[in-house]
C-alpha positions, 0 to 999 in steps of 0.5 A: 500500500502507499499513502500519498499526500498533497503536494503544493510545494509551498516551502523548502527547508531542513525538516518536517515533523508529523504524526502517523496514527494506525486506524482501528476500523480494519481487521488487521494485526499490525501495519509495517512502514517500509519507506518514507518518500520525499523530494528536495535537494536532500543530501544527508537525510535522517529519519527519527521516530518517537512514540505517540506524538512529536508534539511534546517531544520535539525539544527532547532529542533523547526521546527519538530513535534514528531509523534512517541515515544516508546521503541522497542525490538532489531530486526536486521533481521525483520522490526518493525513498528513505528505506526503513529497515527494520520497518516501523510496526504499528498496531491498531490504535498506535501513533508515532511521531516522525521527523525527516531531516536534511543536513544541507547548509541552505533552505533547499533540503526538503519540500513541505506544505502549509497545513490545509486541513485537520488531516494530511492523509486518511485511508483505510489503515492510517492517518497522517497528521499535520506537524511543524517544519524545521529550519536548521541544518542540525537535527533538533537544533532550537536555533533557526537559519535566521537566528531565532526559533527553528520550528515553524507551524502549521506545516504538512509532510509532502511525500509518500509512505510505503507500507504493508498490513498483516490481516487478522484471520477470523475466530471468536476472539477477533470477531468484533474486528471484522466488518458488519456484513462479515459478522452478520454472516458468521452469526447467521451461520452459527445461529442455533435456530438454523438447525430447525429451519434449514437442517444444517448439515455442517457442525459449528466447528467446521463452519468456524474453520471455513470462516477462518479462511475467508478474507475480511472482504469476502462478503459483498456488502450490497449483495449480501444485504439483499440476500439477508433481507430476503424473508424467503431465505434463512440466514444460513442459506444466505451465507452459503449463497454468498460463499457459492457466488464468490467461489463461482466469480473467482473461478470465472476470473481465473478462467479469464486470466488463463485465456488472457495469458 
């Protein structure tokens, strides 16, 4: 996955601090940030991380951990990846502060924006929040290029995050983390009244085993809603119909892929 921010090229200078928040709306175990992409005249680039937020920590270098250092050629028009190895790991609900810094002795090191909203980026898995720019070639230096404070607010990160996610498998303990229609399908299939209405032929242990292998987005929201709202169909039959349809569609897609190749 990638998270691309707005890019108005409002300013260039030495650094940018901002926060990243891992959202709790998706059934994931964690996400991993593998690279931070930036542009500017660059030079010696460093990236630092701190738990929770940069807001209370920007005056305390000892609370930040270095996670990247390398020299990079100028690239004013194309984003350049700053690789993070090992990657940053965030669990749902976690937040971190990031600080990206260029050591060039001028004001061309890094491109960033003025703040244009409460969020710089928001997708299914994470949020990037506005922060502050830094105007000193020395990391965390409180004295700026013109001799007074080096921090500028409100500013926004310009660039991209490359990240991956580890999805949860369904089980009784992770049930509440899955989308509403997925939960309704599970609950319908395991409903104790199903046995009397539709003569369920699979034991509950087998049904649980099947759901454990279904991806989080297995049940199409609109189509499944229509089936579940059909009074002529029991909940269990609705689930079986939904699974059958998805299997059929997957089979047809595989056939087409083979023909194209």
